[in-house]
C-alpha positions in Angstrom: 0.0 0.0 0.0 1.3 3.5 -0.9 0.8 5.3 2.4 1.7 8.7 0.8 -1.3 8.5 -1.6 -3.8 11.1 -0.3 -7.1 9.2 -0.8 -8.4 7.3 2.2 -10.1 4.2 0.8 -12.0 2.7 3.8 -12.7 -0.5 1.8 -9.0 -1.4 2.5 -9.6 -1.6 6.2 -11.8 -3.2 8.9 -14.2 -0.7 10.2 -14.3 1.2 12.4 -10.6 2.2 12.1 -9.2 1.4 15.5 -5.7 2.5 14.7 -4.9 5.3 12.3 -1.2 4.4 12.5 -2.1 1.7 10.0 -3.4 4.4 7.6 -0.4 6.8 8.0 2.4 4.4 8.8 3.2 6.2 12.1 1.7 6.9 15.5 1.6 10.7 15.3 -1.4 12.8 16.7 -4.2 13.2 14.3 -6.6 16.0 13.5 -9.8 16.0 11.4 -11.4 18.6 9.2 -15.0 18.2 8.4 -15.9 19.7 5.0 -12.5 20.6 3.7 -13.6 22.1 0.4 -10.7 22.3 -1.9 -8.3 21.5 0.9 -6.6 24.9 1.4 -7.0 25.0 5.2 -6.3 21.3 5.7 -3.2 21.2 3.6 -2.0 24.5 5.0 -2.3 23.1 8.5 -0.5 19.9 7.5 2.4 21.8 6.1 2.7 23.9 9.3 2.3 20.9 11.7 4.4 18.3 10.1 4.5 16.3 13.3 0.8 15.7 13.0 -1.4 13.6 10.7 -4.5 15.1 9.1 -7.7 13.5 7.9 -10.3 15.4 5.8 -13.9 14.6 5.0 -15.7 16.1 2.1 -19.0 15.2 0.5 -18.7 17.1 -2.8 -16.9 15.2 -5.5 -15.5 18.2 -7.5 -14.0 19.8 -4.4 -12.6 16.4 -3.3 -10.8 15.9 -6.6 -9.3 19.4 -6.5 -8.0 18.7 -2.9 -6.5 15.4 -4.0 -4.6 17.0 -6.8 -3.4 19.8 -4.5 -2.2 17.3 -1.8 -0.4 15.4 -4.5 1.2 18.5 -6.0 2.3 19.8 -2.6 3.5 16.4 -1.4 1.3 16.5 1.7 2.2 13.0 2.9 0.6 13.6 6.3 -2.9 14.1 4.7 -5.6 11.6 4.0 -8.8 12.6 2.2 -12.1 10.8 2.6 -15.1 11.3 0.2 -18.2 10.7 2.4 -21.0 12.2 4.3 -19.4 13.3 7.6 -22.3 12.1 9.7 -21.9 8.6 8.3 -18.1 8.7 8.8 -18.4 9.8 12.4 -20.7 6.9 13.2 -19.1 4.1 11.2 -15.5 4.9 10.1 -13.7 6.2 13.2 -13.2 4.6 16.7 -13.5 6.3 20.0 -10.6 8.5 21.2 -9.1 8.9 17.8 -8.6 12.6 17.2 -6.7 15.3 19.1 -8.2 18.2 17.2 -11.3 18.7 14.9 -12.0 21.6 12.6 -15.3 22.7 11.0 -14.8 25.7 8.9 -17.7 27.7 7.5 -20.5 25.1 7.7 -23.6 25.8 5.7 -25.7 28.1 8.0 -29.0 27.2 6.3 -30.4 30.6 7.2 -34.0 30.0 6.2 -36.2 28.8 9.0 -37.5 25.8 7.1 -34.0 24.7 6.3 -32.4 25.0 9.8 -33.1 21.4 10.5 -30.2 20.6 8.0 -27.6 22.4 10.1 -24.7 20.0 10.9 -24.0 21.5 14.4 -26.6 19.7 16.5 -26.6 17.7 19.7 -26.5 14.3 18.0 -23.6 15.2 15.8 -21.7 16.8 18.6 -22.1 13.7 20.7 -20.7 11.6 17.9 -17.7 14.0 17.6 -17.1 13.8 21.4 -16.9 10.0 21.1 -14.2 10.0 18.4 -12.3 12.8 20.1 -9.7 12.1 22.8 -10.4 13.5 26.3 -9.3 17.3 26.3 -9.2 17.3 22.5 -10.2 20.6 20.9 -13.1 21.3 18.5 -12.7 24.5 16.5 -15.5 26.1 14.4 -15.3 29.2 12.1 -18.2 31.0 10.6 -19.1 34.4 9.2 -22.8 34.0 10.0 -23.6 35.8 13.3 -27.0 34.1 13.8 -25.6 30.7 13.2 -22.8 31.4 15.7 -25.4 32.4 18.3 -27.3 29.2 17.6 -24.1 27.0 17.9 -23.3 28.6 21.3 -26.8 27.8 22.5 -26.4 24.2 21.4 -23.1 23.9 23.3 -24.6 25.3 26.4 -26.5 22.1 26.8 -23.6 19.8 26.0 -21.9 18.8 29.2 -19.2 17.0 27.3 -17.8 20.3 26.0 -16.6 23.5 27.6 -15.8 26.7 25.7 -12.1 27.8 25.7 -13.2 31.4 25.1 -14.8 33.7 27.7 -18.0 35.7 27.0 -19.2 36.2 24.3 -17.8 32.7 23.6 -15.9 33.6 20.4 -12.9 35.6 19.1 -12.7 37.4 15.8 -9.0 36.4 15.0 -6.7 33.5 15.7 -3.0 33.7 15.0 -1.0 31.2 12.9 -4.2 29.8 11.2 -4.3 29.2 7.5 -7.3 30.9 5.8 -9.8 29.0 3.8 -10.8 30.3 0.3 -14.1 31.4 1.8 -12.4 33.2 4.7 -10.2 35.2 2.3 -13.2 36.2 0.3 -15.2 37.2 3.4 -12.4 39.3 4.8 -11.9 41.1 1.5 -15.6 42.0 1.7 -15.1 43.3 5.2 -17.2 40.6 6.9 -16.6 39.7 10.5 -15.3 36.1 11.1 -16.2 34.3 14.4 -14.0 31.5 15.8 -15.2 29.1 18.5 -13.1 26.5 20.3 -14.4 23.9 22.7 -12.6 21.3 24.8 -13.9 17.8 25.0 -14.6 17.0 28.7 -15.6 13.4 28.4 -14.2 11.2 31.2 -13.4 14.3 33.1 -14.8 15.4 36.5 -17.4 17.9 35.3 
């Protein structure tokens, strides 16, 4: 098996994956990005943190193919890309206590009332993330949509397994040493405010 090839083909493994060292060929800490788009943030992080492994999940085929080409072009050997619905991957692909960091950048806010049920940030999804995250692992979310940020903060208020790393109002508007996504660059050029949230997984801790 060519462990440098960026596509994660789950048909090559028994599921759920109980040991990502078999995927990467090493036992380094692993981070996950959900909805990586064309891979700009994920590959940027992988190049900055070469002592980590990075897994990305994307559901849209065209974006996935562009990210694969980019990872190959930039020789991002610590990156694996999975084409799949994230909700299925969380439930079926990864084992408990797998990831040390998870990133969700600019999730679709589904702003219309009749569409809000499609928002990915919900209690069931967050519980699944908590399970595959290590204790004290970090979950980082970025969005330009103020109403969605308020909604996300309310969801987390009722999640005992997570605590916010940021004091009131629960977010910051800048984070140093963080690669910008394609959307983030466009939003900033338009003068739009960006909101960053970070939560620590408290499972198995004395709450």
